[in-house]
C-alpha positions in Angstrom: 16.3 0.0 20.6 13.7 -1.6 22.7 11.1 -3.7 20.9 12.3 -2.2 17.6 10.1 -2.3 14.6 10.5 -0.6 11.3 7.4 1.1 10.1 7.4 2.6 6.6 7.4 6.4 6.4 3.7 6.9 5.7 2.1 9.2 8.2 2.2 6.6 10.9 1.4 9.0 13.8 -1.9 10.2 12.2 -3.0 6.6 11.7 -2.5 5.5 15.3 -5.9 6.4 16.8 -7.8 4.4 14.2 -5.3 1.6 14.2 -5.4 1.4 18.0 -9.2 1.0 18.0 -9.0 -1.8 15.5 -6.2 -3.6 17.4 -8.0 -3.3 20.7 -11.0 -5.1 19.3 -8.9 -7.8 17.7 -6.3 -8.3 20.4 -2.6 -7.6 19.8 0.9 -8.9 20.5 1.6 -9.3 24.2 4.4 -6.9 25.3 4.1 -7.8 28.9 3.7 -11.6 29.2 0.8 -13.9 29.2 -2.8 -12.7 29.6 -3.1 -14.3 33.0 0.2 -12.9 34.3 0.3 -10.5 37.2 -1.3 -12.6 40.0 -4.8 -13.2 38.8 -7.7 -10.7 38.4 -6.9 -7.3 39.8 -9.1 -5.6 42.4 -11.4 -2.9 41.0 -11.6 0.7 42.0 -14.9 2.7 41.6 -17.3 1.2 39.2 -19.3 4.1 37.8 -22.9 3.7 36.6 -23.2 4.0 32.9 -20.4 6.6 32.4 -20.3 8.5 29.1 -17.4 7.2 27.1 -16.0 10.8 26.8 -15.6 10.8 30.6 -13.6 7.6 30.8 -10.0 8.2 31.7 -7.6 5.2 31.5 -3.9 5.1 32.6 -2.5 4.6 29.1 -4.2 7.8 27.9 -1.2 9.6 29.4 1.0 7.9 26.9 -1.2 8.0 23.8 -1.6 10.9 21.4 -5.0 12.4 20.9 -6.3 12.5 17.4 -5.3 16.2 17.1 -1.8 15.4 18.4 -1.4 12.5 16.0 -2.4 14.6 13.0 -0.1 17.3 14.0 2.8 14.9 14.4 2.0 13.5 11.0 2.3 16.9 9.5 5.6 17.5 11.3 6.9 14.2 9.9 5.9 15.3 6.4 7.7 18.6 7.1 10.9 16.6 7.9 10.5 14.7 4.7 10.2 17.9 2.7 13.4 19.4 4.4 15.3 16.2 3.6 14.1 16.2 -0.1 15.1 19.9 -0.3 18.7 19.0 0.5 18.8 17.2 -2.9 17.1 19.9 -4.8 13.5 18.5 -4.8 10.4 20.4 -3.8 8.2 17.9 -2.0 4.7 18.2 -0.5 3.2 15.1 1.0 -0.4 14.0 0.4 -2.8 16.0 2.5 -4.5 13.7 5.0 -8.2 13.5 4.8 -10.0 15.6 7.4 -10.6 13.6 10.6 -13.5 13.9 13.0 -14.2 17.3 14.3 -15.4 18.6 17.6 -16.3 16.5 20.6 -16.2 13.2 18.6 -12.5 13.6 18.0 -11.8 14.0 21.8 -13.8 10.9 22.8 -11.0 8.4 22.4 -12.9 5.6 24.0 -16.1 6.1 22.0 -16.2 2.6 20.6 -13.9 0.8 23.0 -16.8 -1.3 24.4 -19.0 -1.1 21.3 -21.6 1.6 20.7 -22.6 3.2 24.0 -24.4 6.5 23.3 -28.2 6.1 23.3 -28.8 9.4 21.4 -26.4 8.4 18.7 -27.8 4.9 18.4 -31.3 6.3 18.0 -30.2 8.8 15.4 -27.6 6.9 13.4 -27.5 3.2 14.4 -24.0 1.8 13.8 -23.0 4.3 11.2 -19.8 5.7 12.6 -19.5 8.0 9.5 -22.3 10.2 10.9 -19.9 11.4 13.6 -17.4 12.5 11.0 -19.7 13.8 8.2 -18.7 10.9 5.9 -22.0 8.9 5.9 -22.5 7.3 2.5 -19.1 8.2 1.3 -15.9 6.3 1.5 -12.9 8.4 2.7 -10.3 7.9 0.0 -6.6 7.7 1.0 -4.8 10.8 -0.5 -2.8 9.9 -3.6 1.0 10.0 -3.1 2.8 12.7 -5.2 4.3 11.5 -8.5 8.1 11.4 -8.2 10.8 11.4 -10.8 13.2 8.5 -10.7 15.8 10.5 -8.9 13.3 11.9 -6.4 12.0 8.4 -5.9 15.5 7.2 -5.0 15.9 10.0 -2.5 12.5 9.4 -0.9 12.8 5.6 -0.6 16.6 4.9 -0.5 16.3 2.6 -3.5 16.2 2.8 -7.2 12.8 2.5 -8.9 12.5 -0.9 -10.6 15.9 -2.0 -9.4 16.0 -4.9 -7.0 18.3 -4.0 -4.1 21.3 -6.2 -3.5 20.3 -9.1 -1.2 16.7 -8.3 -1.8 16.4 -5.4 0.7 17.8 -1.9 0.6 20.0 -0.8 3.5 18.0 0.6 6.4 18.5 1.6 10.0 16.3 1.3 13.1 17.5 4.6 14.6 19.0 7.8 13.4 22.1 7.0 15.4 22.5 3.8 13.6 21.8 5.4 10.2 24.9 7.6 10.6 27.0 4.5 10.0 24.7 2.9 7.4 25.5 3.3 3.7 22.5 3.4 1.4 24.7 2.7 -1.6 22.9 5.5 -3.5 24.1 9.0 -4.5 21.9 11.7 -6.1 23.5 14.9 -7.2 26.8 13.9 -5.7 25.3 13.4 -2.2 24.7 10.2 -0.3 21.0 9.3 0.2 20.2 8.4 3.8 19.5 4.8 4.6 15.9 4.1 3.8 15.6 7.5 2.0 14.0 10.7 3.3 10.9 8.9 4.4 12.7 6.8 6.9 15.0 9.6 7.9 12.0 11.7 8.9 10.5 8.9 10.9 13.8 8.2 12.7 14.4 11.8 13.6 11.0 12.1 15.1 10.5 8.7 16.7 13.8 6.9 16.8 16.7 9.3 17.1 18.9 7.2 19.4 19.6 3.5 20.3 17.6 3.8 23.5 14.5 5.0 21.7 11.4 3.1 22.9 9.3 1.6 20.1 6.6 4.1 19.0 4.0 1.3 19.4 5.1 0.2 22.9 2.2 2.1 24.7 -0.2 1.0 21.9 0.8 -2.6 22.6 0.3 -2.3 26.4 -3.2 -0.8 25.9 -4.1 -3.6 23.5 -2.8 -6.2 26.0 -4.8 -4.7 28.8 -8.0 -4.9 26.7 -7.2 -8.5 25.7 -6.8 -9.4 29.4 -10.0 -7.6 30.3 -12.0 -9.6 27.7 -11.0 -12.8 29.6 -11.8 -11.4 33.0 -14.6 -13.2 34.9 -16.3 -9.9 35.7 -16.5 -8.8 32.1 -17.6 -12.3 31.1 -20.4 -12.0 33.6 -21.6 -8.6 32.4 -21.4 -9.7 28.8 -23.6 -12.8 29.6 -26.1 -10.4 31.1 -26.0 -8.1 28.1 -26.4 -11.1 25.7 -29.4 -12.3 27.7 -31.0 -8.9 27.5 -30.4 -8.8 23.8 -32.1 -12.2 23.6 -35.2 -10.8 25.3 -35.1 -7.9 22.8 -35.3 -10.3 19.9 -31.6 -10.4 19.0 -30.7 -13.9 19.9 -27.3 -15.6 20.1 -25.1 -12.5 20.1 -22.3 -12.9 22.6 -20.3 -9.7 22.1 -21.1 -6.1 21.3 -18.4 -6.2 18.6 -20.4 -8.9 16.7 -23.8 -7.2 16.4 -23.4 -5.7 12.9 -22.0 -8.9 11.4 -24.4 -11.2 13.2 -27.4 -9.2 12.0 -26.1 -8.6 8.5 -26.1 -4.9 8.8 -22.8 -4.2 7.1 -24.4 -2.6 4.0 -26.9 -0.3 5.9 -25.4 0.6 9.3 -27.6 3.6 9.6 -30.9 2.2 8.3 -34.0 1.4 10.3 -33.0 -2.1 11.2 -29.6 -0.9 12.4 -31.1 1.9 14.4 -33.5 -0.6 16.1 -30.7 -3.0 16.9 -28.4 -0.2 18.1 -31.1 1.2 20.3 -31.6 -2.2 21.9 -27.9 -2.8 22.2 -27.2 0.4 24.1 -30.3 0.0 26.3 -29.0 -3.5 27.3 -25.6 -2.1 28.0 -27.1 0.5 30.3 -29.4 -2.1 32.0 -26.4 -4.2 33.0 -23.9 -1.3 33.4 -21.6 -3.0 30.8 -19.5 0.2 30.2 -19.1 0.9 33.8 -18.0 -2.5 34.7 -15.8 -3.1 31.7 -14.1 0.3 32.0 -13.3 -0.4 35.7 -11.8 -3.8 34.7 -9.8 -2.2 31.8 -8.4 0.4 34.1 -7.3 -2.2 36.6 -5.4 -4.1 34.0 -3.8 -0.9 32.6 -2.7 0.1 36.1 -1.0 -3.3 36.5 0.8 -3.0 33.2 1.8 0.6 33.9 3.4 -0.6 37.2 5.1 -3.6 35.5 6.6 -1.4 32.8 7.1 1.8 34.8 10.8 2.3 33.8 10.2 1.9 30.1 7.1 4.0 30.2 8.9 6.8 32.0 11.5 6.8 29.2 8.7 6.6 26.6 7.0 9.6 28.1 10.3 11.6 28.2 10.9 10.8 24.6 7.3 11.7 23.7 7.7 15.1 25.4 11.0 15.6 23.4 9.1 14.8 20.2 6.5 17.4 21.0 9.3 19.9 21.8 11.0 19.1 18.4 7.6 19.5 16.7 7.0 22.9 18.2 10.4 24.0 17.0 9.7 22.8 13.5 6.1 24.1 13.2 
């Protein structure tokens, strides 16, 4: 399995859009070599003037689930868990995921890729992202996992509750193909429990059925690497310096990155208050004055195009397998 990882069976697909946004801001593991690889800074195509983030289209979008697709695949994964548990006589319904953003906000996958960019939103809500999802002032709690009997727990997780597995780790498998020859060492009701339990089986069936399955996070990693490279690009550095100088003139001195505004100004506890609205309004106005989003989006696109070309063969396989997942999901829905 290429770049194999072993995520736990929580609804990983539904978590990806949020996880991706966080990883893009922080930088991620490099799946394609060093940040300066690929022959220096790539040439840019069209640099649009202050594009709306909803209109930005990047090459890796073709390999990345939308929020709606991710939520749907998470439900399908839960359905596979339920089917597996039913083989052992257990009725199982996974935790219902909290409702995600609705409407246009859920389709704007690049909404915060370069920091806050919407002037109307900044003027109305400051940096309060919850206003887009109807969760302002409330913390979205993670749904509680269903309570399981000891036997059901063993079927779900492939290990006995409170019993340390031999060698410190329960038998598992990276792919469903490998799982066919892996003994979990556990029987319930006279039937062998799959390696890793029903949670892992559901994940493998959906995302890692065969030994040539491409890591679910492969495209995620490439998008993160492109963003990391873009942050070191001289053209982005130049436009960030201009944005920072504009912020200085607006009274917000010493802020070098749009990602640092909230922390630098101490707005963490009141992201939608008057001070936050004032700062956000200046932030977005400065972005528009220097065309930060237009320049950075063009640079980001250029690095993504380079990585798509470098990893064309693996991405073709990834896309084929993603299409197969959608086809499987349609048959299970």
